[in-house]
Structure formats: structure tokens, C-alpha cells
N, C-alpha and C positions, 0 to 999 in steps of 0.2 A: 322148352328144355328147363329142367329144374337144377338147382345147385348140386355140389358146391361150386361157387365161382372160382376161376383159376387166376384171374388177374387183379381183381379187387379182393384182397385178402382181409375179409371182415366177416362178421357173423350177423345173423338176424338180430335186430335191435340196435345195430350200429348205424343203420340207414333208415331215415324217416319215410313215411308215406309221401311226404311233400319234398320234391327235389328240384333245385335249380341246377341245370347242367350248362357248362361253359366249355369252350375249347381250350382256353389258356389257363394253366394252373395258377398263373399270377393273378388271374381274375378271381379265383377261389379265395386267395388270400385277401384281396380287396373287399370282397363281399362278406367274408366271414366276420368282418368288423361289426356287422349288425347283429351277430348272434351272441347270446349269453351262454357262458360255459362252453365255448367251442372246443371240440377235441378232434384231432386228426385220427381218422379210423382207417385210412389207407394212403400209402405213398408208392406202393409197388407198381412197377411198370409205368410210372409217370401219371397214374390216375390218382391225383390228389383228391381225397374225399374228406370233408369236414362236416361234422354234425354238431348242432347246438340248439338253442331255443330262441324263438322270436315271440315275445309277449306270451311266454309260457308254452308255445307250440313247438314240438320237435321239427326241425328243418335240416335238410342235408344240402350242401353245395358241393358239386363234384365236377372234375375236369374230365372231358371225354376225348380230348386230343383232336387231331385234324383229320377230317374226311369220314366218309361213311363206314368203312371197315372198323376203324378205331372207335368211332362213336357207337356202332352197333354192339361191340363188346361191352362198352360201359353201360349202355342202356339195359341190355339183357341182364348183366350181372347186378346192377342196381335194382332191377325188378325182382331178381331172385332173392335179394336181401330185404325186400319190403317196399320199394318205391312203387307208387301208384299214380301220382300226379306229377308230371314232368313239365317244366318250362325251360326251354333253351333260351339263354341270354347270350347272343353271339354277335358277330359282325357280318356285314354283307357289302357287296359292291353295287352301287346304284346304276340302274339302266336309264333313268330319267334325269333330265337336266336339273330338276328341282331337288333331287336327292343328293344334297351336299353332305360333306363329312360332318358327322355328329347328328344327322337327322335320324329319326327312329322309324322303323318299319315293323308292323305286326303282320306276320305271314298268315294268310288265309288258307294257303295250300302250297304244295311244292311239286313242280314238274321235275322230271329227270329222264336221262336217256334210258332206253330199254336195257335190262340186265343190271350190271353194277351190283352194289351191295344188296339192295332189297330184292333184286331179280333172283338171287340165289335161294330165297325163301319160297318162290313160286315158279311154276313151269308155264311159260308162255302167257302169263297174265300180269298186268300192271295193277297192283293192289291200291286201295284207297290211300290218297296222299293229302288229305285235308286235316286241318287242325280241329281239335275238339271245339265245337261252336260256342257252347256255354262258357267254358273256361276262357276262351279267347275274348268273348264279349265282356266277361267280368274284368279281364285284364285291361281292355280298352277303356272301360268305365273308370277303373282305378288310375290309369294313366292320366285321364282327364282331371280327376280329383287332385292329382299331384301336379297339375299344371304342365304336363308333358304332351306336346303336340306329336302326332304320329301320322304316318301314311300306312295304308293297309292294302294288301293285294297278294297275288300269287308270286312266289319266288322260284328260282331255278336252282336245284341242288346239283352242283358240278363235282365230278371226280377228278378234274384236271385243272388245277389253279392257273397254270400258265398257258392253258388253251384259250383263255379269255382275252378279248380285245374289243375295240370300239364297234367293229362289224358284228361281233357276237352279241354285244349289248343291243345294237339296233335291231337285229333279227328277232331277239326275244321280246324286246319292248313292243314291236309291231304285233306280237301275239298276246299282248296284255300282261306280260310278266314284268315286274318292276325292279327286281334285284336278283343277285346271284350270291349263293353261299354254298356250303358243302354238306350239311348234316340234317336239314329239316325233313327231307323226304324219308330218310332212314327212321327218324324219330316218329313221324306221323304213321308210317306203315307199321312199325312195330307196336305202336300204341293201340291201333285198331285191332291188330292181331292178338295182342296180349291182354286186351281189355284194360289198358291204362287210359288216362286222359293226358293230352299233350297240347302244348302251344309253343310258339316261337316268337320272341321279340328280338329284333336285330338293330344294331347301330351301324350306320353307314361309315365304313372305314376308308372307302375310296369310291370314286365315280369313274366308271369305265369310259364314259364319253370324253372325259377330260385327261385321261391317263397319258396320251401322247404329248399334249402340250404342257401338262403339269403333273408329272408322275408323283403322286403322294399317297401314302398308305399309313393311316393313323394307327398307333399302337394302343394296347390296353392302358398304358400310363397316360396317354394323351386323351383317351376317352373315359377315363376313370370316373369323372364327375357324372357323366351321363349314365354310365352303368349303375352307379350307386343310386341315382334317382329312380331308375327303372326297377332295380332290385327291391327298393322299399315298396313300390307299387305292387309288385308281384307278391312280396311277403304279406302285404295287407290282404291280397286275394286269398292266399292260403289260410290266413286267420279267419276270413269271412266264410270260406267253405267249411272249415272245421266247426265254426259256430253254428252254421246252418244244419250240419249233420247231427248235432247234439240236441237240436230243438225237438 
């Protein structure tokens, strides 16, 4: 589908090729601190979108809301406006004991139940749900350079936040899935279909194995420092890719 977009009221040139997408509009405000000459290009329908410059490179930071349907609208419309390389910087719930709050997860791929948001794009087929391998590798290398430790593996994209519990976590962990979130499968599917490049870096906001004895869910404000460190690593990757493309 091509524009005009109906929810992100902006025009081509307002959105960069390079986009960091986040669920929480508050996170857009935090990460926009790294941009020179930031300008708000959309606030309509809660999709806060800010575009500025990082080391001279145009970069957009945009909120996609909660869940696949909201995120799909944001990704599609950001793509209509010029977005080509998307990195989701979000939160997840850990399925493994070692995934404590504040730990970092790089999603290699994303499982999901049949149907749902991405199921409406295809009939009876589960589309590819893997991250762009080269983009993801570059991000992992950049995280190392920035001194950020991370875990990597497949995540599960859920459409029902309150359907999750310790047994849910154990079931998926036994199948090799390390964390749960809500939007990665939508982004990965759309990226392969639309010929974008996409990756997801997540910060653990809760651990489902510990929820019954210690119910704790960390907010953007509490995880702000981790998000900022990751964002700098991602922004450096954007700058590297742009530099390579001009050689």
C-alpha cells in the first residue's frame, strides 16, 4: 500500500530512511536528546514522531504504541514516508532465570500464534519472522563496543499481555524461546514483505518466572539509562551503514 498515511500526518522528507521505533512516546522524548535540531513531525493519534540529526545523519525516532495492530499502522506509514531501516527498541518479559530486569535481548526471530496481525496479510501461511541478519550482527558488534552485554535468541510476540504467566514462560522456554514482547513478529514480517531492513533490541522489564513471588514491571523512567546506551549503539550503526553506502 502506498500513501497518503492516515495516522502519521507528515510528508515525505519528514521521516528519515533510518528509524528507531519504540512503544512508549515517553521513550521518544528520552532518545530525542541525542538528536541535533530535533523537530516533532507528528503527534496525531499518539504516534509521536521526531526527526533530527545524529552526526549529520537524518534519523527518526517514532512511537508505535502497544501491540501488533498499532505497530503495523506505524511501520507501514513510516515506510510510506521514507523509512527503510527500522530498529525496534522495546521491552520484553524474560523466560529464563538469568534474564533479570535491565538485561538486554537481541531478537534473532519472533514466533507468534497463527493469525493475528500478520496473519491478515497472508492466507494460511506464516511469513518469515527473522531479523535482518547483517543489521542485527552490526548492532551486536556495536553493543559490544559500547560495553553492553546482551543475550540473543528467538522471542515470542504475544497479542494478549495478561495471558502470560510462569507456565506460559516455561512452555516457551522449553522450545528455545527466551522472552516475550508484542511487536517484533509484525516488524520482521512487514520488513521482509516491504523490502525494509529490521532488527529488535529489547530491555527486560520483568521476569515471568519471578512474577508470582515478586511482581515487578520496570517503566521507561526506570530503564532510561539502559535505553540511552543502546540507542547510542544503534545510532552508530546507522552512521556506519550510511558511510558504507557512500563509499
